[in-house]
N, C-alpha and C positions, 0 to 999 in steps of 0.2 A: 567557709562562714560567708567572705568577701565578696564570691559569688552568689548569695539567697541576699543578700543587703541588695546586693548590684540590680540583681534584678527584680527584687519591690519594687524599690527606687524608679527603673524605669517607667515600669508597669505605672506608678505612678505618676509619671510624666503624662502617655499615653492618655491617661483614662483623664490628668485635669483636662485636656487640648477637648475631648470628648462632653466631659461636663459643663465646660465653658461656654457650648451652644446655646444655656439653656439660659445663661446671664441676662438676656434682653429681654424677657416675659414682664411685662406690667402688669403686674398682678400683683393684689395688696397681701400686703403679709403683717396679720395680726400681732406675729411676738417682732421681737429686737434686744432681745437678751437672752441668754440661758448662764444658770448657775447649778453646778454638777460636780456630787461625787462619787469616785469608784472605787472599786477593789477587783483583783485576778489572780489570779497562780498566772506563772509562766513556767516553761523550761528547765529555769535554771532558782526556782523560787518563789517569790510575792512580791506585787506592788499593791500601794493603792494610790488614790490621783483626785485631786480636787485641782477643778476648772473654774474659766472662767469663755466666755464667746459673744459672739455677734454676729447674728446671724443678717449677714449682706442682701442675701439674695433669694432664689427660688432653690440654685441650685451649690448656694457657700455660704459658707460661718467659717469665721474667722476670731482664734482667742488665746491666751497663755494659760498654761496648765502646769502643776509641780507636780510631783513625783518622788513619793520615797519606796525603798523596798530592799527585799536582800536579794543577791546573788550566790550560789550554790556549785561548787565544783563538781562535773561531771563523776566524778571518781568518788568522790563520797560514798566511805558507808558503813553503816550502825556498829558497833563491837561490841561485847562484854568478853569477862573473863570468867572462866568459870569457878561455880564457889558461891561463896555469898556476904551480902555489901557486910563490912566489918561495923555499921553503924545498923545494921539490921537488913533483914529482905534483900531481894534478890538482885543485882548492883545493878548499877542503869547505864546504860548503851549508852559510847558517844563516839563519837567519827574520828580513827582512828588515819594517824600521818599527819590532823590537821591543823593551821600554825595561825589562820586569821579567817575572820567571820569578812565580808566584804557586802556593807550596806550602802546603798547609792542615794541621791537625794539629786531631782531630773527639777532644773525650770527654763521653761522653753513655747517657743510659739506651734499654736496647730493651723489644720487647715482641714475642712469640712464638707468636703463634694457629695453630691447624689446626682445618680448616675440619670436621671428621668424626673430631676425637679421634685420637689417635697410633697409629698403628698399631705391633707392635712387628715385619713380616716383607716388608713392601709399602710401599709409595714413601708419603709421608703430603702433604700438599697444605695450605697453607696462608698466612700473612700476615705480616710483619713491620712497626714500625715504628721509629723511635729520633728523640732528638731533643738536643739539651746542644750543648755550651760549641763552638766552632770559632773558632780562631784561621788566621787567613792571615799568612804568612811572604813576607814581598815581597823576594826576591830580584835584585839588577840584572844584567840581561844580558850580559854582555862579549862583546866582537868584538875580531879582533888587526886592528888597522888599518897600516896599511901606509907608513909616514915615510921620506921620504930627505932625504939630506944634501947638502950643496955641486956634490960628482962624482957625485950620482944612488943611491948606493948605498943599498938600501932597509934599512930593520930593520923590523921588527914589534912592535909594542908592545897590549897586555891594554887597554883603555878601555869605561871605559863610559860610554854614553849621554852629553854635558852642551849646553851652549849654544854651549861654544868650540871642542866639535869635532860641529856637528851636520853639518856639507857634506861631513866625510870619512867619521864613523858609517853616512849615506844614501846616501850613493855606490859601490856594490859596487865599481868598478873598483881602491877602495881600501882594500877588505877581505879578506881573506886566509883567511876564518873564523870561528866562534866559536870563544873561546878555552880551553872545556868546562869542565866543573862543578866544577872546585875555586876558582873568581872567584867573591866577592862573599858567601859566607858572614859574612862580620867585617863587613856593613853591611845586614846583616839588617833594614826595617821591619818592626815586628807590627799587623797588624790583626784585633783583636776581634772579636768575631759572636757569632753561632749556628747551628746548622743544622739540619735536619729530614729524616727522609729514608722512604718506602714501597718494601715491595717486597711481591712477589710468594713462595713458599720451596716449593723443592720439596726433601722432607728422603729418604734411603734409609735404612730401621731404622730409625725414633725413639727404639726404645730400647735402639739398639746403644751395645756400650763404645764403638764407633768411629763418632763421629761424621762427618756428611759428606752435604751437603748446597750448594746452587743459591738463589742469590738475584739477584730481577730487581729492576729497580724505575726508583727517578726517588728525586733527590737534592738539595736548593738550600743554599746557603749565602749568611747574610745580613751582608756586614760593617758595621761602623758609620762606614766610610770608604770614597771610591771608590777602586780599585787602578789603577794605571794599568799598564795592563800594554801598552799598544801607542802607540807617537806619532801616528800623526795616527788614530786611533783615539775612538770617543768612552770616557769610564770608567766602569765603574758597579760599586755595592757588591752585586750581587744576581747567584751564576751558579744553571745551573740544567744540568741533565745523566740522563740516564742509566746505569743504571751496570749491569755483571754482571757476580758475586762469589760465588767456588768456595771453601766452608770444608770445614774439616778440625779435625778435633780430639779429646778424651776422657774421654765419660761416667764419672760411678762415684754 
């Protein structure tokens, strides 16, 4: 994973030197600012994005971005038990052995470079890199566990993993499914860190009033502590993934 990040950012450095050759062009730039929102998927989850940028010259823009998203574990697998749910219908699929969800909020600095200068009509190709503060938000993963009284009457109780309920939590026959996204937000554990991103950029009409581009690249989050996402898997503080993002916005 570290090799991927290193190669990506070495590539950024090389492209930066190439793009800077175009910064001396004395051409009128019809727009100076851009505001955009975006969203996409990555190999470990999803992300949404809001950003503001200032167009410095023909080949370079700088700005600030903020992102929110989720990172999942590569070994997560959906599972259900055989039989009917005790509340009716088929049992809901859940992730076996999952302990916590990991969400992130990023706040950072971004630069965009266009390899041949911006073209006001055609597609412009370039690259972008960004980096800054990353805050991991660790939310307990809740399951609907099945408890029975002395008469065998079942009751569903939403619980997170603990040493007390470990045998039931890890027994698919005792799980009615995930408890849903409403649980665990009041129990967030925060993990500060930083992030780095680098990607290729495809921009349609770089001076149009409507911003529309696609970003494809690699992102890495480095937290200052290990994140306990799975019960049986080794915890890590580093998460590297590939991503694709579609951005739309306004230039003026």
